[in-house]
C-alpha positions as CSV (number, residue, x, y, z in Angstrom):
1,M,29.3,4.6,14.3
2,N,28.5,6.4,11.1
3,L,25.0,5.7,9.9
4,I,26.4,5.5,6.3
5,W,28.1,2.3,7.3
6,L,24.7,0.6,7.7
7,D,23.8,1.1,4.0
8,D,27.3,0.1,3.0
9,F,27.0,-3.1,5.0
10,L,23.5,-4.0,3.6
11,A,24.7,-3.3,0.0
12,L,27.6,-5.7,0.4
13,A,25.5,-8.3,2.2
14,A,23.1,-8.3,-0.8
15,T,25.8,-8.9,-3.4
16,G,28.9,-10.2,-1.7
17,N,30.9,-8.3,-4.3
18,F,32.9,-5.3,-3.1
19,S,33.2,-3.6,-6.6
20,R,29.5,-3.9,-7.3
21,A,28.4,-2.8,-3.8
22,A,30.8,0.2,-4.1
23,D,29.1,1.1,-7.4
24,D,25.7,0.8,-5.9
25,R,26.8,3.1,-3.1
26,H,28.3,5.6,-5.6
27,S,31.7,5.2,-4.0
28,S,35.2,4.1,-5.0
29,Q,36.0,0.6,-4.0
30,P,39.0,1.5,-1.7
31,A,36.8,4.1,0.2
32,F,34.0,1.6,0.4
33,S,36.3,-1.1,1.7
34,R,37.7,1.2,4.3
35,R,34.2,2.0,5.6
36,I,33.4,-1.7,5.8
37,R,36.6,-2.3,7.8
38,A,35.9,0.6,10.0
39,L,32.4,-0.9,10.8
40,E,34.0,-4.2,11.7
41,E,36.5,-2.5,13.9
42,W,33.7,-0.6,15.7
43,I,31.8,-3.9,16.3
44,G,34.9,-5.8,17.2
45,A,34.4,-8.7,14.8
46,D,34.6,-9.6,11.2
47,L,31.2,-9.3,9.4
48,F,32.3,-10.9,6.1
49,D,34.3,-14.0,5.2
50,R,36.6,-12.8,2.4
51,S,38.3,-16.1,1.8
52,S,36.0,-16.8,-1.2
53,Q,34.2,-14.9,-3.8
54,P,31.5,-13.7,-3.4
55,A,32.1,-12.7,0.2
56,T,29.7,-14.2,2.7
57,L,28.4,-13.1,6.0
58,T,30.0,-14.5,9.1
59,E,27.9,-15.6,12.0
60,V,28.2,-12.1,13.5
61,G,27.4,-10.7,10.1
62,E,24.2,-12.7,9.9
63,W,23.2,-11.4,13.3
64,F,24.1,-7.8,12.4
65,A,22.1,-7.9,9.1
66,G,18.8,-8.0,11.2
67,V,20.2,-5.2,13.5
68,A,21.2,-3.0,10.5
69,Q,17.7,-3.3,9.0
70,E,16.1,-2.5,12.3
71,L,18.3,0.5,12.9
72,N,17.6,1.8,9.4
73,A,13.9,1.5,9.9
74,R,14.1,3.2,13.3
75,V,16.1,6.0,11.9
76,A,13.6,6.5,9.1
77,R,10.9,6.9,11.7
78,V,12.7,9.6,13.8
79,P,11.6,12.7,11.8
80,G,8.0,11.5,11.8
81,D,8.0,10.6,15.5
82,A,9.6,14.0,16.3
83,K,6.9,15.6,14.3
84,K,4.2,13.7,16.1
85,I,5.5,14.7,19.5
86,A,5.8,18.3,18.4
87,E,2.2,18.2,17.0
88,A,0.7,16.4,19.9
89,S,-1.4,19.5,20.7
90,S,-2.2,20.1,17.0
91,V,-5.9,20.0,16.0
92,T,-5.1,19.1,12.3
93,M,-5.8,15.6,11.3
94,R,-3.4,14.1,8.7
95,I,-5.0,11.4,6.7
96,A,-3.8,9.4,3.7
97,S,-6.5,7.8,1.7
98,T,-6.5,5.7,-1.4
99,H,-7.8,7.6,-4.5
100,A,-11.0,5.7,-4.9
101,L,-12.1,6.3,-1.3
102,S,-11.0,10.0,-1.4
103,F,-13.6,10.6,-4.2
104,T,-16.4,8.5,-2.9
105,F,-16.6,7.3,0.7
106,L,-14.4,10.0,2.5
107,P,-16.5,13.1,2.0
108,R,-19.7,11.4,3.1
109,W,-17.9,9.8,6.0
110,L,-16.5,13.1,7.3
111,R,-19.9,14.8,7.0
112,S,-21.4,12.0,9.1
113,L,-18.7,12.5,11.8
114,E,-19.2,16.3,11.8
115,S,-22.9,15.6,12.7
116,H,-21.6,14.1,16.0
117,T,-18.6,16.3,16.8
118,T,-16.6,19.3,15.8
119,L,-13.7,18.3,13.6
120,G,-10.6,20.4,13.3
121,P,-8.7,21.0,10.0
122,V,-8.1,17.8,7.9
123,Q,-5.0,17.5,5.7
124,L,-5.6,14.8,3.1
125,M,-3.0,13.0,1.0
126,S,-4.6,10.8,-1.7
127,D,-2.4,8.2,-3.3
128,V,-2.2,4.5,-4.1
129,L,-2.2,2.1,-1.1
130,E,1.5,1.3,-1.2
131,R,2.4,5.0,-0.9
132,C,-0.2,5.6,1.8
133,E,1.3,2.8,3.8
134,A,4.8,4.4,3.3
135,L,3.5,7.7,4.7
136,M,2.2,5.9,7.8
137,L,5.4,3.8,8.2
138,Q,7.3,7.1,8.0
139,S,5.0,8.7,10.6
140,K,4.0,11.4,8.2
141,V,0.2,10.8,8.6
142,Q,-1.8,9.8,11.6
143,F,-4.4,7.8,9.7
144,V,-4.8,5.7,6.6
145,L,-8.1,5.0,5.0
146,S,-8.3,2.1,2.5
147,H,-10.1,-0.9,1.2
148,A,-9.1,-4.2,2.9
149,H,-9.6,-7.9,2.6
150,S,-8.5,-10.7,4.9
151,K,-6.7,-12.5,2.0
152,A,-4.6,-9.5,1.1
153,P,-3.0,-8.2,4.3
154,G,-0.8,-5.1,4.1
155,A,2.0,-3.4,5.9
156,L,-0.3,-1.9,8.5
157,D,-2.0,-5.1,9.4
158,A,0.5,-5.7,12.2
159,E,1.9,-4.1,15.3
160,P,2.4,-1.3,16.2
161,Y,-0.7,-0.4,14.0
162,S,-4.3,-1.0,14.6
163,S,-7.4,-0.6,12.5
164,A,-11.2,-0.5,12.7
165,R,-13.8,-1.3,10.1
166,I,-15.7,1.8,9.4
167,G,-17.6,0.8,6.2
168,E,-18.0,-1.8,3.5
169,D,-17.8,-2.0,-0.3
170,V,-17.7,-4.6,-3.0
171,L,-15.7,-5.0,-6.2
172,V,-18.0,-5.7,-9.1
173,A,-17.1,-6.8,-12.6
174,V,-18.6,-4.3,-15.0
175,S,-18.6,-3.5,-18.7
176,A,-20.1,-0.9,-21.0
177,P,-23.5,-2.1,-22.3
178,K,-24.0,-3.2,-25.9
179,E,-26.8,-2.2,-28.1
180,G,-29.9,-4.0,-27.3
181,G,-28.9,-4.6,-23.7
182,G,-26.5,-6.8,-21.8
183,A,-22.8,-6.4,-21.3
184,R,-20.5,-5.7,-24.3
185,H,-17.9,-8.0,-22.6
186,H,-18.9,-10.9,-20.3
187,L,-16.9,-13.2,-18.2
188,R,-18.0,-16.8,-18.7
189,I,-16.5,-20.2,-18.5
190,G,-15.6,-21.6,-21.9
191,G,-16.3,-18.3,-23.6
192,G,-12.7,-17.8,-24.8
193,A,-10.1,-15.3,-23.7
194,V,-11.8,-12.3,-22.1
195,P,-10.1,-8.9,-22.2
196,V,-9.7,-7.5,-18.7
197,L,-8.6,-4.1,-17.3
198,Q,-6.3,-4.7,-14.2
199,Y,-4.7,-2.7,-11.4
200,T,-1.0,-2.3,-10.9
201,E,1.0,-4.0,-8.1
202,E,1.1,-0.7,-6.2
203,S,-2.7,-0.5,-6.0
204,G,-4.4,-1.8,-2.9
205,L,-7.4,-3.0,-5.2
206,G,-4.8,-4.7,-7.4
207,R,-3.4,-6.5,-4.3
208,I,-6.9,-7.7,-3.4
209,T,-8.0,-8.8,-6.9
210,R,-4.8,-10.8,-7.3
211,A,-5.1,-12.4,-4.0
212,V,-8.9,-13.3,-4.3
213,L,-9.4,-13.7,-8.0
214,G,-6.0,-14.3,-9.5
215,R,-6.0,-18.0,-9.8
216,R,-9.6,-18.2,-11.1
217,L,-8.9,-15.6,-13.7
218,E,-5.7,-17.4,-14.8
219,A,-7.8,-20.6,-15.1
220,L,-10.2,-18.8,-17.5
221,G,-7.3,-17.6,-19.6
222,V,-8.2,-13.9,-19.4
223,Q,-6.2,-11.4,-21.3
224,I,-4.9,-8.4,-19.4
225,V,-5.0,-5.6,-22.0
226,F,-4.5,-2.5,-19.8
227,T,-3.2,-1.7,-16.3
228,A,-3.4,1.4,-14.2
229,H,-2.9,2.5,-10.6
230,L,-6.3,4.1,-10.2
231,A,-9.9,2.7,-10.2
232,S,-11.0,6.0,-11.7
233,V,-8.8,5.4,-14.8
234,L,-10.2,1.8,-15.2
235,R,-13.6,3.2,-14.8
236,T,-13.0,5.6,-17.7
237,M,-11.7,2.8,-19.9
238,A,-14.7,0.6,-19.0
239,L,-17.1,3.5,-19.8
240,D,-15.4,3.7,-23.2
241,G,-16.2,0.1,-23.9
242,R,-12.6,-1.1,-23.3
243,D,-13.2,-4.5,-21.7
244,I,-14.1,-5.7,-18.1
245,A,-13.0,-4.0,-14.9
246,W,-13.5,-4.8,-11.3
247,L,-14.5,-1.5,-9.7
248,P,-15.7,-0.5,-6.2
249,Q,-19.5,-0.3,-5.9
250,T,-19.1,3.1,-4.3
251,L,-17.4,4.4,-7.4
252,V,-19.7,3.1,-10.0
253,E,-23.2,3.0,-8.3
254,D,-24.4,6.0,-10.3
255,D,-23.0,4.5,-13.6
256,I,-24.8,1.3,-12.9
257,G,-28.0,3.0,-11.9
258,Q,-28.1,5.0,-15.1
259,G,-27.1,2.1,-17.3
260,R,-23.7,3.4,-18.4
261,L,-22.1,0.3,-16.9
262,V,-23.7,-3.2,-16.5
263,A,-22.7,-6.4,-14.7
264,A,-20.1,-8.4,-16.7
265,A,-20.1,-11.5,-14.4
266,N,-22.5,-13.2,-12.0
267,S,-22.4,-12.5,-8.2
268,E,-19.8,-15.3,-7.6
269,W,-17.1,-13.0,-9.1
270,A,-17.9,-10.1,-6.7
271,V,-15.4,-9.4,-4.0
272,P,-16.7,-8.1,-0.6
273,L,-14.5,-5.4,0.9
274,E,-14.0,-3.7,4.2
275,I,-13.3,0.0,4.4
276,R,-10.8,0.3,7.3
277,L,-9.2,3.2,9.1
278,Y,-5.6,2.5,10.3
279,R,-3.6,4.2,13.0
280,D,-0.3,4.1,14.8
281,S,-1.0,2.8,18.3
282,E,1.4,5.5,19.8
283,L,1.9,9.2,20.0
284,L,-1.4,10.3,18.3
285,G,-2.1,13.3,20.6
286,K,-5.3,14.4,22.2
287,A,-7.1,15.7,19.1
288,A,-6.2,12.7,16.9
289,N,-7.3,10.3,19.7
290,A,-10.6,12.1,20.0
291,F,-11.0,11.8,16.2
292,W,-10.3,8.1,16.4
293,N,-12.8,7.5,19.1
294,T,-15.5,9.4,17.2
295,A,-14.7,7.5,13.9
296,V,-14.8,4.1,15.4
297,G,-17.7,4.8,17.9
298,G,-15.4,4.5,21.0
């Protein structure tokens, strides 16, 4: 079987239209149709009912759709798994961390670990949570460090991944102060539309704020005036007086302490967070397992 056939099959299963699926696969329709027929011959059964348009999956096709997705996912993991096996004796730790924690929690946390053990080299990749998760799913990193909340589970909150809580944080609503004291922008019931700075869908903090606060904010009729991937960008906008932002306490504690940012809502709008370290349950290697045991106190 040619692995290209799997993507051809999934493209046709999604649309049921041979011409459109061929275009999606950058192929001529005759060549695309031949590959689909070759896959059916290899399996020994029809995968599509061509008697009507769009084409629909046969019973065997419905079964094979799950198989094809599973095979594609397994193939995507092969290079990373091979790298993990080859690097089983490596002392280098490969960690993906969300941007906010890379700047705040991570340096202090690593220093605290170094007071208990000798760490080898650390290779850090800092990105939004969605891409950090992708690096772990592709086995390109051994660990992912991120904020977490029970109402916003992610791709790593299931087998074969495991995680441990290694710290805590809180999302607080903040605004630049106004002259004379108090917040320039304040979240209050019945106070009219409030301008809010929001995270994008790719952001882990965006995932959390939508899951925990989304309905309450919609009920207030807030106005989303700016979106960004990074908490550091929203912090800069808030410091410039541009509306309310929910930011990690670890990121803005100095700003609050020095009065550059002030509370823009009461404590009922704060969102407690966990800081979690994720790992693949398999193939970490001796050095990575030792790092995990030190990090989680095992």
